[in-house]
C-alpha positions in Angstrom: 21.9 55.1 -63.3 18.7 55.7 -65.3 17.2 52.3 -64.1 18.1 53.1 -60.5 16.2 56.4 -60.6 12.4 56.7 -60.4 12.6 59.6 -62.8 14.5 57.5 -65.3 12.1 54.5 -65.0 9.1 56.7 -65.4 10.7 58.6 -68.3 11.7 55.3 -70.1 8.2 53.9 -69.5 6.5 56.8 -71.1 8.9 56.9 -74.1 8.5 53.1 -74.7 4.7 53.4 -74.4 4.5 56.3 -76.8 7.0 54.7 -79.2 4.9 51.5 -79.3 1.7 53.4 -79.9 3.2 55.5 -82.6 4.8 52.5 -84.3 1.5 50.7 -84.3 -0.3 53.8 -85.7 2.5 54.1 -88.4 2.0 50.6 -89.6 -1.8 51.0 -89.5 -1.7 54.3 -91.5 0.7 53.0 -94.1 -1.5 49.9 -94.7 -4.6 52.1 -94.8 -3.1 54.6 -97.3 -1.8 51.7 -99.5 -5.3 50.1 -99.6 -6.8 53.5 -100.2 -4.6 54.4 -103.2 -5.0 51.0 -104.8 -8.8 51.1 -104.3 -8.8 54.6 -105.8 -6.8 53.6 -108.8 -9.0 50.5 -109.3 -12.1 52.7 -109.3 -10.6 55.2 -111.7 -9.5 52.5 -114.1 -13.0 50.8 -113.9 -14.6 54.2 -114.7 -12.3 54.7 -117.7 -12.8 51.2 -118.9 -16.6 51.4 -118.5 -16.6 54.6 -120.6 -14.7 52.8 -123.4 -17.0 49.8 -123.2 -20.0 52.1 -123.2 -18.8 53.7 -126.5 -18.5 50.3 -128.1 -22.0 49.3 -126.8 -23.5 52.5 -128.3 -22.3 51.5 -131.7 -19.2 53.7 -132.1 -16.8 52.5 -134.7 -13.8 50.7 -133.5 -11.5 53.3 -135.0 -13.3 56.1 -133.1 -13.2 54.1 -129.9 -9.5 53.5 -130.3 -8.9 57.2 -130.9 -11.0 58.2 -127.9 -9.3 55.6 -125.7 -5.9 57.1 -126.2 -7.4 60.4 -124.9 -9.4 59.0 -122.0 -6.7 56.9 -120.2 -4.0 58.6 -118.1 -0.4 58.6 -118.8 0.4 55.6 -116.5 -2.3 53.3 -118.0 -2.8 51.3 -121.2 -6.0 49.8 -122.7 -6.5 46.4 -124.4 -9.7 46.0 -126.4 -10.5 42.4 -127.2 -13.3 41.8 -129.8 -14.3 38.3 -130.7 -12.5 37.1 -133.9 -10.3 40.1 -134.0 -6.8 40.8 -132.8 -6.5 42.6 -129.5 -6.0 46.3 -129.8 -3.4 48.1 -127.5 -3.5 51.8 -126.7 -0.5 54.0 -127.5 2.6 53.6 -125.4 4.0 57.1 -125.1 5.6 56.8 -121.7 7.4 53.5 -122.0 4.8 51.4 -120.1 5.7 47.8 -120.4 3.4 45.9 -122.6 1.3 43.1 -121.1 0.6 40.3 -123.6 -3.0 39.4 -124.0 -2.1 35.7 -123.6 -1.1 36.4 -119.9 -4.6 37.8 -119.3 -6.2 34.8 -121.0 -4.1 32.4 -118.9 -5.3 34.1 -115.6 -8.5 32.4 -114.5 -9.8 35.5 -112.7 -9.2 38.0 -115.6 -10.5 35.5 -118.1 -13.9 35.5 -116.4 -14.6 38.9 -118.1 -14.5 37.3 -121.5 -16.2 34.0 -120.6 -18.8 35.1 -118.1 -19.0 38.9 -118.8 -18.0 39.7 -115.2 -16.2 42.9 -114.2 -13.0 41.9 -112.3 -9.8 43.4 -111.0 -6.5 41.8 -109.9 -2.9 42.5 -109.2 -0.9 40.6 -111.8 2.8 39.9 -111.7 4.5 39.9 -115.1 8.0 40.9 -116.2 11.4 41.2 -114.6 12.0 44.9 -113.8 10.6 47.2 -111.1 7.3 47.5 -112.9 6.6 43.8 -113.1 3.7 44.1 -110.6 0.6 45.5 -112.4 -2.9 46.3 -111.5 -5.4 45.0 -114.1 -9.1 45.8 -114.5 -11.5 43.9 -116.8 -14.9 45.3 -118.0 -17.1 43.2 -120.2 -18.8 44.6 -123.3 -22.4 43.9 -122.8 -23.6 44.1 -126.4 -25.3 41.6 -128.7 -23.3 42.8 -131.7 -19.9 42.8 -130.0 -18.6 40.0 -127.8 -15.5 40.9 -125.9 -13.9 42.9 -123.1 -12.0 46.1 -122.3 -8.9 45.6 -120.1 -7.0 48.4 -118.5 -3.8 48.0 -116.7 -1.1 50.1 -115.1 2.1 49.6 -113.2 2.0 49.9 -109.3 5.2 51.9 -109.3 3.4 55.3 -109.2 1.2 54.0 -106.3 4.2 52.7 -104.4 6.0 56.1 -104.9 3.0 57.8 -103.4 2.9 55.3 -100.5 6.6 55.8 -100.0 6.1 59.6 -99.7 3.2 59.1 -97.3 5.3 56.7 -95.2 8.1 59.2 -95.0 5.7 61.8 -93.8 4.2 59.6 -91.2 7.6 58.5 -89.9 8.7 62.2 -89.7 5.6 63.0 -87.7 6.2 60.0 -85.4 9.8 61.0 -84.9 8.8 64.6 -84.0 6.2 63.1 -81.6 8.8 60.9 -79.9 11.2 63.8 -79.5 8.5 66.0 -78.0 7.3 63.1 -75.8 10.9 62.6 -74.6 11.2 66.2 -73.5 7.8 66.5 -71.9 7.9 63.1 -70.2 11.2 63.9 -68.6 9.8 67.2 -67.4 6.6 65.6 -66.1 8.5 62.7 -64.4 10.8 65.2 -62.6 7.8 67.2 -61.6 5.9 64.2 -60.2 8.9 62.6 -58.4 10.1 65.9 -56.8 7.9 65.4 -53.7 9.1 61.7 -53.5 12.8 62.8 -53.6 12.0 65.3 -50.8 10.5 62.4 -48.8 13.6 60.4 -49.4 15.7 63.3 -47.9 13.3 63.5 -44.9 13.6 59.7 -44.4 17.4 60.0 -44.3 17.0 62.7 -41.6 14.6 60.5 -39.7 17.1 57.6 -39.7 19.6 60.0 -38.2 17.1 60.7 -35.4 15.7 64.0 -36.7 11.9 63.5 -36.6 11.1 67.2 -36.9 11.8 67.3 -40.7 8.6 67.9 -42.8 7.8 67.3 -46.4 6.5 70.4 -48.2 2.9 70.1 -49.6 2.5 71.9 -53.0 -0.6 70.2 -54.4 -3.9 68.7 -53.3 -3.6 65.5 -55.4 -2.5 62.0 -54.3 1.1 63.2 -53.9 -0.1 66.0 -51.7 -2.1 63.5 -49.6 0.9 61.3 -49.4 3.0 64.1 -48.1 0.4 65.0 -45.6 0.2 61.4 -44.4 4.0 61.2 -44.3 4.2 64.3 -42.0 1.5 62.8 -39.8 3.3 59.5 -39.6 6.5 61.4 -38.7 4.8 63.2 -35.9 3.2 60.0 -34.5 6.5 58.2 -34.8 8.3 60.9 -32.9 5.7 60.7 -30.2 6.0 56.9 -30.0 9.8 57.1 -29.9 9.6 59.5 -27.0 7.1 57.2 -25.2 9.4 54.1 -25.8 12.4 56.1 -24.5 10.5 56.9 -21.4 9.3 53.3 -20.9 12.9 52.1 -21.5 14.2 54.4 -18.8 11.4 53.3 -16.5 12.2 49.6 -17.1 15.9 50.3 -16.7 15.3 52.1 -13.4 13.1 49.2 -12.2 15.7 46.6 -13.1 18.5 48.6 -11.6 16.5 49.0 -8.4 15.6 45.2 -8.1 17.1 43.1 -5.4 17.2 40.2 -7.7 19.8 40.0 -10.4 18.7 40.2 -14.1 20.8 39.2 -17.1 19.8 39.5 -20.7 21.5 37.1 -23.1 21.4 37.2 -26.9 21.0 34.2 -29.2 24.8 33.8 -29.4 25.2 33.3 -25.6 26.7 36.7 -24.9 25.6 39.0 -22.1 23.7 42.0 -23.4 22.5 43.8 -20.2 22.8 43.3 -16.5 21.8 45.1 -13.3 24.1 45.7 -10.3 23.1 42.5 -8.3 23.7 40.4 -11.4 27.1 42.1 -12.0 28.1 41.3 -8.4 27.0 37.7 -8.8 29.0 37.2 -12.1 32.1 38.9 -10.6 31.8 36.6 -7.6 31.6 33.5 -9.8 34.5 34.7 -12.0 36.5 36.0 -9.1 39.6 34.0 -10.1 39.6 35.0 -13.7 37.9 38.4 -13.5 40.1 41.4 -14.3 39.1 45.1 -14.0 37.3 46.4 -17.0 37.1 42.9 -18.5 33.9 41.7 -20.1 31.4 39.7 -18.1 30.9 36.2 -19.3 28.6 33.2 -18.3 30.1 30.5 -16.2 29.8 26.8 -17.2 26.7 26.2 -15.1 24.9 29.2 -16.5 26.0 28.4 -20.1 24.7 24.8 -19.7 21.4 26.2 -18.4 21.2 28.7 -21.3 21.7 25.8 -23.9 19.0 23.8 -22.2 16.6 26.7 -22.4 17.3 27.2 -26.1 17.0 23.5 -26.9 13.8 22.9 -24.9 12.3 26.3 -25.6 11.0 26.3 -22.0 11.7 28.0 -18.8 14.4 26.2 -16.7 15.4 26.5 -13.0 18.5 25.6 -11.1 19.9 26.3 -7.6 23.6 26.9 -7.1 24.9 26.0 -3.7 28.4 27.4 -3.3 30.7 28.2 -0.5 29.8 31.9 -0.9 26.1 31.2 -0.6 23.0 29.9 -2.3 21.3 31.3 -5.5 18.2 30.3 -7.4 18.4 31.0 -11.2 15.4 31.0 -13.5 16.0 31.4 -17.3 13.1 32.1 -19.7 13.3 32.3 -23.5 12.6 35.5 -25.4 10.8 35.1 -28.7 11.0 37.2 -31.9 7.7 36.1 -33.4 8.4 32.4 -33.8 12.2 32.2 -33.2 14.1 32.5 -29.9 16.1 35.8 -30.0 17.6 35.4 -26.5 17.2 34.5 -22.9 16.5 36.5 -19.7 17.8 35.1 -16.4 16.6 36.1 -12.9 19.0 35.4 -10.1 17.7 35.4 -6.5 20.0 35.2 -3.5 18.5 32.7 -1.0 21.5 32.4 1.2 19.8 33.9 4.2 16.6 31.9 3.6 18.5 28.7 3.5 20.4 29.7 6.6 17.2 30.4 8.5 15.7 27.1 7.3 18.7 25.2 8.5 18.6 27.0 11.9 14.9 26.0 12.2 15.6 22.4 11.5 18.6 22.3 13.8 16.5 23.9 16.5 13.9 21.2 16.2 16.5 18.4 16.3 18.4 19.9 19.2 15.3 20.6 21.3 14.0 17.1 20.6 17.3 15.6 21.6 17.5 17.6 24.8 13.9 16.6 25.7 14.8 12.9 25.7 16.5 12.9 29.1 13.7 14.7 31.1 11.1 12.6 29.4 12.9 9.4 30.3 13.1 10.6 33.9 9.4 11.6 33.9 8.6 8.1 32.5 10.6 6.5 35.3 8.9 8.4 38.1 5.5 7.8 36.7 6.3 4.1 36.6 7.2 4.2 40.3 4.0 6.0 41.1 1.9 3.5 39.1 3.7 0.7 41.0 2.3 2.1 44.3 5.4 3.6 45.8 3.7 6.9 46.5 1.2 7.5 49.3 -2.6 8.0 48.7 -2.6 5.2 46.2 -5.9 6.1 44.4 -5.0 9.8 43.9 -1.4 9.2 43.1 -2.2 6.4 40.7 -4.6 8.6 38.8 -2.0 11.4 38.6 0.7 9.0 37.7 -1.4 7.5 34.9 -1.8 11.0 33.4 1.9 11.7 33.7 2.7 8.4 32.2 0.4 8.9 29.2 1.7 12.4 28.5 5.3 11.2 28.8 4.6 8.6 26.2 3.0 11.2 24.0 6.0 13.5 24.4 8.3 10.6 23.6 6.4 9.8 20.4 6.5 13.5 19.5 10.3 13.7 19.9 10.9 10.6 18.0 8.7 11.7 15.2 10.4 15.1 15.1 13.8 13.4 14.9 12.8 11.1 12.2 11.2 13.9 10.2 14.2 16.2 10.6 16.5 13.4 9.5 14.4 12.6 6.4 14.0 16.3 5.3 17.8 16.8 5.6 18.3 13.9 3.2 19.7 11.4 5.8 17.1 8.7 5.1 19.0 5.4 4.6 16.9 2.7 3.0 17.8 -1.0 3.3 16.2 -2.2 0.1 15.5 -6.0 -0.1 13.2 -8.1 -2.2 10.0 -8.4 -0.1 7.1 -10.7 -1.1 4.1 -8.5 -1.6 1.2 -10.8 -0.5 2.7 -12.1 2.8 3.9 -8.5 3.6 0.4 -7.0 3.2 -1.3 -10.0 4.9 1.0 -9.8 7.9 0.3 -6.1 8.5 -3.5 -6.5 8.1 -3.5 -9.4 10.7 -1.5 -7.1 13.0 -4.3 -4.6 13.1 -7.3 -6.9 13.0 -7.7 -6.9 16.8 -7.6 -3.0 17.0 -10.1 -2.9 14.2 -12.5 -5.3 16.0 -12.2 -3.1 19.2 -13.4 -0.1 17.1 -16.1 -2.3 15.5 -14.5 -1.7 12.0 -14.0 -4.3 9.3 -10.4 -4.5 7.9 -9.6 -6.7 4.9 -7.3 -6.6 1.8 -7.9 -6.9 -1.9 -5.3 -8.2 -4.4 -5.5 -7.4 -8.1 -3.2 -8.2 -11.1 -0.1 -9.1 -9.1 2.7 -9.2 -11.8 5.8 -9.3 -9.6 5.5 -11.4 -6.4 8.4 -9.5 -4.8 9.2 -5.8 -4.8 12.5 -4.0 -3.8 11.7 -1.9 -0.7 12.8 -1.2 2.9 10.4 -3.4 4.7 10.6 -1.6 8.1 10.1 1.8 6.5 7.2 0.6 4.4 5.6 -1.1 7.5 5.8 2.3 9.1 3.9 3.8 6.2 1.2 1.0 6.4 1.0 1.5 10.2 0.4 5.2 10.0 -2.2 5.0 7.2 -4.1 2.0 8.7 -4.1 3.5 12.2 -5.4 6.8 10.8 -8.1 5.0 8.9 -9.2 3.0 12.0 -9.2 6.1 14.2 -11.3 8.2 11.8 -13.7 5.5 10.6 -17.3 5.4 11.8 -18.6 2.5 13.8 -19.5 -0.5 11.6 -17.3 1.1 9.0 -14.9 -0.8 6.8 -11.3 -0.3 5.6 -9.9 -1.8 2.4 -6.2 -2.2 1.7 -6.0 -2.7 -2.1 -2.9 -3.9 -4.0 -2.4 -3.8 -7.8 0.5 -3.7 -10.2 1.4 -2.7 -13.7 4.6 -3.0 -15.6 6.3 -0.1 -13.9 4.9 0.2 -10.3 3.0 -1.3 -7.4 0.0 0.6 -6.2 -1.3 0.4 -2.6 -4.7 2.0 -1.8 -6.0 2.6 1.7 -9.7 3.1 1.5 -11.9 3.9 4.5 -15.6 4.9 5.0 -14.9 7.5 7.6 -16.0 11.1 8.0 -13.7 12.3 5.1 -11.5 15.4 4.7 -12.7 18.7 3.5 -11.6 20.1 0.2 -9.9 23.0 1.9 -7.8 20.7 4.1 -6.7 18.3 1.4 -3.7 20.3 0.1 -2.2 20.5 3.6 -2.6 17.0 5.0 1.1 16.1 4.4 2.4 19.2 6.1 4.0 18.9 9.6 1.8 19.6 12.6 -1.2 20.1 10.3 -4.4 18.7 11.7 -7.9 18.7 10.2 -11.0 19.8 12.0 -10.8 18.7 15.6 -14.4 17.5 15.5 -13.3 14.9 13.0 -10.8 13.4 15.4 -13.3 12.9 18.1 -10.8 13.8 20.8 -8.1 11.5 19.5 -5.8 14.0 17.8 -2.3 12.8 17.0 0.9 14.8 16.7 0.3 15.9 13.1 3.6 14.3 12.0 2.6 10.9 10.8 1.6 11.8 7.2 4.7 14.0 6.7 6.8 11.0 7.7 4.8 8.8 5.4 5.4 11.1 2.4 9.1 11.3 3.1 9.4 7.5 3.2 7.5 7.1 0.0 9.5 9.8 -1.8 12.7 8.1 -0.6 11.6 5.0 -2.4 11.1 7.1 -5.6 7.3 6.8 -5.4 4.4 9.1 -4.8 1.4 9.5 -2.6 -2.0 11.0 -3.2 -5.1 11.6 -1.2 -8.7 11.7 -2.4 -11.6 12.5 0.0 -15.0 14.1 0.5 -16.8 15.0 3.6 -19.0 12.0 4.6 -17.7 9.8 1.7 -14.5 8.5 3.3 -10.8 8.9 2.4 -8.5 7.1 0.0 -4.7 7.3 0.2 -2.9 6.0 -3.0 0.8 5.0 -2.7 2.8 4.2 -5.8 6.2 2.4 -5.5 8.2 2.0 -8.7 9.8 -1.4 -9.6 13.0 0.3 -10.8 15.3 2.7 -9.1 18.0 4.9 -10.8 21.4 4.8 -9.1 24.3 6.7 -10.8 22.6 6.6 -14.2 22.1 2.8 -13.9 18.6 1.2 -13.7 18.3 -1.4 -10.9 15.3 -3.7 -10.5 
């Protein structure tokens, strides 16, 4: 519980920190006092030993010196006076101080320096077996020509240790009192500092429950007070933003509800999250057999497959469902959460009426074209009779009949083109694919239009490049129709003394036919529409020889039926190039056929 509380953590931190500091100071002070007491005792002993050595140097008799020595030294010390050629003298031992043999001093190379080199020394010497075995010894040399020797003073360290022990107990007592006081005041201080934080915790709990009006009281102007002020400011801003988001959510919800198109939001598990009324009607219609009242809406197999495809590809996907009930276009787009997909949104558009109108328009063109065949045939028959001279006023009637005849042919071509185009756009193009030799096929068509090109004073020739496959799999009649339309257009729109090139090249995947002319060219504005039905470029470019406007639409449908593509490149005054690509392989029921 203590470690889970900020008060407890702060309290323990202060206690540990103060305990470490006090422990360090205790060890430092104990070491300092120990050194201080020992140094003090060494200095006192040196002073006493120096006094005794001074008496000997002044010529005092040895008996007087020994008498005075017993009075100078303290109760815890003993004196050894060593004079050359004389036995060492020991001071009185009234208090049971253990005797230190002079031989131990002589054996110690440090203490022996006083006798040999007349140096003043001091050392802690260990001798004996009881508690007083550690002794502090000081040696003072007698610097006198008449006396050669030294004065040694030693005492046990037991009194010093007793004093250090008392000092240690005092320091430990002070440290303990300091820790107790620190514990009390640190707990009080921690509670005081964390009180605003605990209040903030309560306010946060209220905010998670939706109450953004709760405020943190400010009792100080320090960092905690500034934090409380910033917290209240944040709470106010958050309340404002939440209200704004709620309004935006209501706005978006109203917009989605009012949409004609259906909208479905799907989470990353494939479950429906939100829908609008059109989407609900669409899902209920799809699940009509399995749907029960108050049951949960689910995705059908088609929608679920599309959802999986969107998640796997991470791209927008589109399908169109053509059912007995109608036609719908469905677009699914991924929704991202930073870098990961968190769901998918689907937009469903009902195109049933649009498809019905398109079908009506196509049927209308087909029916009208079909109905026009009979009167056109009759018109053509009468015109032939007039041309043959059956009618009176031969010159006039022949001129009129020629006009009727030309127009009838034009109407016939228009009807046939309309029928072919309607059939292709409705998917009824039947291709009779056969292996066709490329070079003879192209050569035959070029020779077919040589005469027409000479009449227009235009050069027509072919270019063959990198022919890999000598035969290609195409419908020869349909492809001849493509060549005819493109070459006739090139001849019609080429300038006098111009030239037309039919270029053929291949790669490993497709055969490429290019129809290049040096004519007037097509404007940039017209290029996107050249393959649309009935679309014609500037009439000035046709020089009064305008066609029906269906040829290029038929060409594009034939090329697409072969699985190929067609492109146009042109600039005004620079000529026009049509590029047709026919693949060598076709895909039928998931099998590749060459």
